[in-house]
N, C-alpha and C positions, 0 to 999 in steps of 0.2 A: 443271698446265701441265708439260709436258715441253719441256726445252731439249735440242736435238740439236746435237751438235759434229760437223762433218763434216771429217775430216782426210785423206781421199783412199782409197787403197788399192784393190784389185781390185774391190770393190763398185762403184766409180765409174768404173772404166775404160772408155774408148771407143775405138773403131776410128777411126784417122786415115787416109781413103782416100788422101790425097796421099802420106804417109810409109809407109804400110802397117804402121803399128805400133799397139799398144795404149798409150794414154796416160792419165795421170790428169788430167782438166781442172780448172780453177780456179773450178769452181761445185759446186752440189748438185742438179744435174738428175735424177740418179738417184733420191735421196731424196724429192725433191719430186714427181717423178711417181708414186712407190709411194704416198705419203701421199694425194695427189689422187686416183689411181684406185681406191684401196681404201675410199674414203669414210670415211677417217679423220675422226672427228668430234670430236677434242679440241683445246683450244688448245695451240699450241706455237710455239717459235722455233726457228731455225736459225742457228748461227753457222758460218762457213767459215774454216778455217785450214788451213794446211800445204800441202795438195794435193799429196801425194807418195805413192809407194809406200812402204809401212812399212820395207822394207829399206833405204831412203834416209834414214830418221829420223836425226837427230842428237840429241845432248844438249839443244841448245838448242831443238829442235823439242818435245822432251817437257817441258822448262821452260816453253815457250809453252803447251802443252796444260795443264799444272799451273796456270799463271797464269790462263788462261782459265777454268777450272773454278772456281777460288777467287773470280773476279769475277763469277760467275753468281750471281744470288740465288735461283733456282729450286733446289730440293732434288732433283729428279728429272732426271737428265742420260744420255743415250744417246749414246755416241760411235761413230760410223762409222769404222772403223780397218781397216788392212791385217791380214790374218791372221798373217802371219809373225813380227810383233813386237807383237801385242797385248797378250801377257802380260807382256812387258818393260816397255811403257808403264804397264799396270795396277800392276805392281810399283813403278813410278817415282812414281806419283801416291799410293801406299798411305798417306802420312800424312794424306790428306784423310778425315776421319771423320764429317762432319756432312751428307753427301749420299749418296743412291742413285745410282750410276754404274754404267751397264751397256755393256760394249764389245760390238760386233758387226761382222760384216763379211760377205764372201763369197768363195768360192773361185773362183767364175766371176763375170765382170762382169755387172752387171744388163743390160746393152745385149746381151749374148749370151744369157743365160738369166735371166729375172727371177724364177724361182720361189725360188732358194736366197736370194737377197738379201732378197726380200719376206718369206719365211718367217723367216729369222734376225731381221730388224727386228721383226716382230710377236711373235716369241717375246720379245724384249727388252721391248717395250711391254707386253705382258701380265705379264711378271714384274716390271717396275719399279713397276707399280701396286700391287702386293701384297708388296713386299718391305720389309725394313728397311734402314737405312744401311749401307752397305758397297760394295765393288768386285767386280763380277761381269763374267762372259763368257757371252754367249748365242750358241751356233752349233750347227747340226747337231741340233737337237732337245734339246739339254742346255743347262742354265744352272745355275751355282752360282759360289761365291767364284772368284775369279781363280786362287787356289791350288790349287783342286781341279779345274780344267779344262786339259787338255793338248791339244796338236795332233799328230795321228798323221801324221807326214811322208810315211811310205811309202804310206799309204791316202787321204791327203787329206781326213781329217775329224778333228772335234774329239771328245774323249770326257771323261767324268768319271772321275778317278781313284778308285779304291776304296781 
């Protein structure tokens, strides 16, 4: 069983036609739609927390994330998280040693372009099924320990440090 924690981020953003802005909704519609439309056939749970752009995360948000993870009985956890601070959140929860935790997100909202979010999510799923306990980031075709993955802000992609 995989337990998904949805925290918001660009992955989830939707266009508000009234305000003319992209907003992080208080639901997990994007995640649910990907799992449903891809014929995902494993048992899973989804927990919705925070619902923010990760640039707006506070220390209390990260504490909530940490507490949520610690209270989950499953050992396979995928966290949908904003790309700007996912590494910071991964480091914050780094004392958790008894679970497989993979962060993933998207540079473009699922609602605008579903390919990247879907690819990153399934990279995380494939990896978590065959990994050992630890905290990882799965983005843009690379996945490894959060300590080895960096975001290239100039080019808008993640890469593995050598």
